[in-house]
C-alpha positions as CSV (number, residue, x, y, z in Angstrom):
1,M,-1.6,41.2,20.1
2,K,-3.1,41.4,16.7
3,I,-5.2,38.3,15.7
4,P,-4.8,37.2,12.0
5,A,-7.8,37.6,9.8
6,D,-7.9,33.9,9.1
7,V,-8.2,33.1,12.8
8,K,-11.0,35.6,13.2
9,L,-12.8,34.1,10.3
10,T,-12.4,30.6,11.6
11,E,-13.7,31.7,15.0
12,E,-16.7,33.4,13.4
13,I,-17.5,30.3,11.3
14,L,-17.1,28.0,14.2
15,R,-19.5,30.1,16.3
16,E,-22.1,30.0,13.5
17,A,-21.7,26.3,13.1
18,M,-22.2,25.8,16.8
19,G,-25.4,27.8,16.7
20,L,-26.6,25.7,13.8
21,L,-25.9,22.5,15.7
22,E,-28.1,23.8,18.5
23,D,-30.8,24.6,15.9
24,M,-30.6,21.0,14.7
25,R,-32.3,19.8,17.9
26,S,-35.5,20.9,16.5
27,R,-36.8,20.7,12.9
28,M,-35.1,23.1,10.6
29,G,-37.1,25.8,8.8
30,M,-36.4,27.6,5.5
31,F,-34.3,30.3,7.2
32,E,-32.0,27.7,8.8
33,H,-31.6,25.9,5.5
34,Q,-30.7,29.1,3.8
35,H,-28.3,30.1,6.6
36,Y,-26.6,26.7,6.5
37,A,-26.2,26.9,2.7
38,G,-24.5,30.3,3.1
39,L,-22.3,29.1,5.8
40,K,-21.3,26.0,3.8
41,R,-20.3,28.3,0.8
42,R,-18.2,30.5,3.0
43,F,-16.6,27.5,4.7
44,E,-15.6,26.0,1.3
45,Q,-14.0,29.2,0.2
46,H,-11.5,29.1,3.1
47,S,-9.2,26.2,3.2
48,C,-7.7,27.3,6.5
49,I,-10.5,25.6,8.4
50,N,-9.3,22.4,10.0
51,E,-10.6,18.9,9.1
52,G,-12.5,18.5,12.4
53,L,-14.7,21.5,11.6
54,R,-15.2,20.3,8.0
55,L,-16.4,16.9,9.3
56,A,-18.8,18.7,11.8
57,L,-20.4,20.7,9.0
58,N,-20.7,17.5,6.9
59,D,-22.5,15.9,9.8
60,I,-24.9,18.8,9.9
61,E,-25.6,18.4,6.2
62,T,-26.2,14.6,6.6
63,E,-28.6,15.2,9.6
64,Q,-30.4,17.8,7.5
65,K,-31.0,15.4,4.7
66,I,-32.2,12.7,7.1
67,M,-34.7,15.1,8.6
68,E,-36.0,16.1,5.2
69,K,-37.1,12.5,4.5
């Protein structure tokens, strides 16, 4: 069975988001900030992502801002 490209993209972005969540347990460095920004841009370009994942990425961004203070 062929998997639609949107589903593959969603799975890829979800895997990256999960990896970033794991990285949030420790202080984020410059690489993680850049990686997150790139992921966020890619995410915003694809409206096929469900609202739950959108909220999870927003939580990461909020946590990132808290850690920067």
